[in-house]
C-alpha positions in Angstrom: -0.1 -0.2 0.2 1.5 3.7 -0.8 1.3 6.5 1.0 0.2 9.2 -1.8 -1.7 10.9 1.4 -0.9 14.5 -0.2 0.0 17.3 -2.4 2.0 18.3 0.1 4.3 15.6 1.1 6.8 17.5 3.5 7.7 14.9 6.7 9.5 16.2 9.9 11.5 12.7 11.3 13.0 12.8 14.7 15.0 9.7 15.5 15.9 8.6 11.8 19.6 8.5 12.6 18.1 4.6 14.3 16.9 1.7 13.0 13.5 1.7 12.9 13.9 5.4 11.6 16.1 5.3 8.9 14.1 2.6 7.4 10.9 5.3 7.4 13.3 7.9 6.3 14.2 5.8 3.4 10.4 5.0 2.2 9.4 8.1 2.7 12.2 9.3 -0.3 11.7 6.4 -1.8 7.8 7.9 -2.3 8.3 11.7 -3.6 8.0 12.6 0.3 10.6 16.2 1.2 12.4 14.9 4.6 13.7 17.1 6.9 15.1 15.3 10.5 15.7 16.5 13.9 19.1 15.2 14.8 21.7 15.8 17.9 25.0 17.0 17.8 26.0 13.9 18.5 24.1 11.6 16.5 25.7 8.9 14.4 24.5 9.2 10.5 25.9 5.6 9.3 22.2 5.0 8.7 21.5 7.1 6.4 24.3 7.4 4.7 22.6 6.1 1.5 20.3 9.2 1.6 22.1 11.7 3.3 22.1 13.8 0.2 18.6 14.2 -0.5 17.1 15.3 3.2 17.6 18.4 5.3 19.2 17.5 9.0 18.6 20.2 11.8 20.3 19.7 14.5 18.9 20.4 17.8 20.6 22.4 20.6 18.4 21.3 23.3 16.8 24.8 23.7 13.1 25.2 23.3 13.9 28.7 20.9 15.1 26.2 18.1 13.3 24.1 18.0 11.2 26.5 16.9 13.3 27.9 14.3 13.2 23.9 13.0 9.3 23.6 12.8 9.9 26.9 11.3 12.0 25.8 8.2 10.5 23.0 8.2 6.6 23.7 8.2 6.2 19.9 7.5 2.5 18.6 6.6 3.6 15.9 9.3 6.0 14.6 12.0 7.2 11.0 12.8 8.2 11.1 16.3 11.0 8.1 16.8 13.7 10.0 18.9 14.2 8.4 22.6 17.0 6.7 24.6 16.5 3.3 25.3 17.3 1.5 28.5 15.5 -1.8 29.9 17.5 -1.0 33.6 18.4 2.3 34.4 20.9 3.9 37.2 20.8 7.1 39.0 23.1 9.5 36.0 20.3 7.9 33.6 17.5 10.1 35.1 18.4 13.1 33.5 19.3 11.9 30.0 15.7 10.1 30.0 13.7 12.8 30.7 15.8 15.2 28.5 15.1 12.6 25.5 11.9 11.6 26.5 10.0 13.9 27.7 11.2 17.3 27.6 12.4 16.9 24.0 9.1 16.0 22.4 7.4 18.3 24.7 9.1 21.3 22.9 8.8 19.7 19.4 4.7 19.9 20.8 4.8 23.5 21.4 6.6 24.5 18.5 4.5 22.6 16.3 1.3 24.7 17.3 2.9 27.4 17.1 3.6 27.1 13.5 -0.2 25.3 12.0 1.5 21.7 11.7 -1.0 19.7 13.4 -0.3 15.9 12.5 1.6 14.0 14.4 2.9 10.1 14.9 4.3 8.7 17.8 6.5 5.8 18.6 5.4 4.6 21.8 6.1 1.2 23.8 4.3 -2.4 24.8 6.2 -1.9 27.7 4.0 0.4 28.9 1.6 -2.3 30.1 3.3 -4.3 31.6 1.4 -7.9 33.0 -1.5 -6.6 30.5 -2.6 -3.9 32.6 -4.0 -0.3 31.2 -0.6 1.3 32.2 1.7 0.2 34.7 5.8 0.6 33.1 8.2 -2.3 33.1 11.0 0.1 33.8 11.8 3.7 33.6 11.8 3.7 29.8 8.4 3.2 29.6 7.3 5.5 32.2 9.3 8.5 30.6 7.0 7.3 27.1 3.9 7.5 29.3 4.9 11.1 30.5 5.2 12.0 27.5 2.1 10.7 25.9 0.0 12.1 28.7 1.3 15.6 27.4 0.7 14.8 23.6 -3.1 13.8 25.1 -3.3 17.4 26.6 -2.4 19.1 23.0 -4.5 16.9 21.5 -7.2 18.1 23.2 -6.7 21.4 23.8 -5.0 22.4 20.3 -5.6 21.2 16.6 -3.4 18.5 16.8 -3.8 14.9 15.8 -2.1 12.1 16.8 -2.0 8.3 16.2 0.6 6.4 18.8 2.1 3.5 17.8 3.1 1.1 20.2 6.0 -1.1 18.9 7.3 -4.8 20.7 10.2 -6.2 20.0 11.3 -4.9 15.7 14.1 -6.6 13.5 15.3 -6.3 10.4 18.0 -6.1 8.3 20.8 -3.4 9.1 20.0 -3.3 12.5 23.5 -2.2 14.7 21.2 -2.7 17.8 22.5 -4.9 20.5 19.8 -6.6 20.3 18.7 -10.5 21.0 19.6 -11.4 17.1 22.9 -9.9 16.9 24.1 -12.2 20.6 22.4 -15.1 18.7 24.5 -14.1 15.8 27.5 -13.7 17.2 26.7 -16.8 19.6 26.6 -18.9 16.1 29.5 -17.6 14.8 31.8 -18.2 17.8 30.6 -21.5 19.3 30.8 -19.8 22.3 28.0 -20.4 25.0 25.7 -17.5 25.6 24.3 -17.6 29.4 20.6 -16.8 28.7 17.5 -16.4 31.7 15.4 -19.7 31.8 13.8 -18.5 28.2 10.2 -18.8 29.1 9.4 -14.9 28.5 7.2 -14.5 25.0 9.3 -12.4 22.6 6.9 -10.5 20.1 9.0 -9.8 16.9 7.6 -7.9 14.0 10.2 -7.2 10.7 10.7 -4.1 10.0 8.7 -3.6 6.5 5.9 -4.1 8.9 7.2 -1.6 11.4 7.3 1.2 8.3 4.3 0.3 6.5 2.2 0.8 9.9 4.3 3.9 10.5 3.3 5.0 7.3 -0.9 4.4 6.6 -1.1 6.3 10.1 0.2 8.8 8.4 -2.2 8.4 5.3 -4.8 7.6 8.1 -4.0 11.8 9.7 -3.8 13.4 5.9 -7.1 11.8 5.1 -9.5 11.0 8.0 -10.3 13.9 10.6 -9.6 12.0 14.1 -11.7 13.0 17.1 -9.7 11.7 19.7 -5.8 10.5 20.3 -5.7 6.9 18.4 -3.7 4.2 19.9 -2.5 1.0 18.1 -0.5 -1.8 19.2 1.7 -3.2 16.1 2.1 -6.7 17.5 3.0 -9.7 15.3 -0.2 -11.5 17.4 2.0 -14.7 17.7 5.2 -13.8 20.5 6.9 -17.0 20.6 8.6 -18.2 24.1 12.1 -16.9 23.6 13.5 -20.5 23.7 11.2 -21.4 20.3 13.1 -18.3 19.2 15.8 -19.2 19.5 15.7 -23.0 17.9 13.6 -21.1 14.8 16.8 -18.9 15.0 19.1 -22.2 14.7 16.8 -24.3 12.2 16.6 -21.3 9.8 21.1 -20.6 9.7 21.2 -24.5 9.4 23.7 -23.7 13.0 24.0 -24.6 16.2 23.3 -21.9 18.8 25.3 -22.8 22.2 23.0 -21.9 24.7 23.3 -22.3 28.5 19.4 -22.0 29.5 18.9 -20.5 33.6 22.7 -19.6 33.4 21.8 -15.7 34.4 18.4 -14.7 36.0 15.2 -12.8 34.6 16.0 -9.1 34.8 13.4 -7.1 36.8 10.2 -7.1 35.8 10.9 -8.9 33.2 7.8 -9.2 30.8 6.9 -12.7 30.5 3.5 -12.6 28.6 3.7 -9.2 26.2 0.3 -7.1 26.4 -2.0 -8.3 23.9 -5.4 -6.4 24.3 -4.6 -3.4 21.8 -6.0 -2.6 18.9 -4.3 -3.2 15.8 -4.4 -0.5 13.3 -7.6 -0.3 10.1 -6.1 -2.1 7.5 -2.9 -3.5 9.1 -1.5 -6.9 9.5 2.3 -8.0 9.2 3.0 -9.6 5.8 6.2 -10.9 6.8 6.8 -14.0 8.9 9.2 -14.5 11.7 11.4 -17.7 9.7 10.8 -15.8 6.5 12.3 -12.2 8.3 15.0 -14.1 9.6 16.4 -15.1 6.5 15.9 -12.0 5.1 18.1 -10.9 8.0 20.4 -13.0 8.0 20.7 -13.2 3.6 21.3 -9.2 4.2 23.9 -9.8 6.9 26.0 -12.4 4.6 
């Protein structure tokens, strides 16, 4: 499905240097969008290398005034907000960066958008805001900051013309993923054949391939550009088929046809480990995942070869 949503196809992307954000940026460019991105001084542009000459980069210095300037210059028809600091566990030194990245930055952005009449916003949440399948229960401080921003966004939706869709992501994977996530560890373990200590492996993992994630974001853009929303809409971008970690590792090993030596129970579960992913969220109308897990693993590994 092509996101031919408007004659004015100017997008502002935050978090464009990250895994999901870079894939969205590449897709927008391929579909004829004019793309602006907000970066931070320390950002690494490796994932945007093939598109860097086709985007306009605005470097944010942390101030509200500078955010106003960025929005004034870019005047987007829609914003894709993916910028965040992710930490599964935090220390005291992480509190300020988490709040600055996940709450303050977004609040500055929202206020600037309203100031300059930019009223369509696709936000990125996390399934970890729903620990134990509750309406709200943060699995960690990261998830709590995502909820804090979502609450701020709710104010702007109710008090201004801003319209918003929040997509709550589960685990994401695919080619060109530099993050030290599960498949990176499994790939290294399979290559080196050194046993990896893991938890007992009974937790369910809900994985969605990157192309399906990008499709959800572009469908949300289409929905915002073509529909007058009556509320802040929230959707779960879930495969609907979570697997126990043990089964997931076995599937990975069967796809790559290599042994992946694991010492199950070699480490404990993390505090507030999510054993059963949130499964009561609504699905974005018209969206469903197209890439099955075995196919996605093969696509990812072929790309890495």
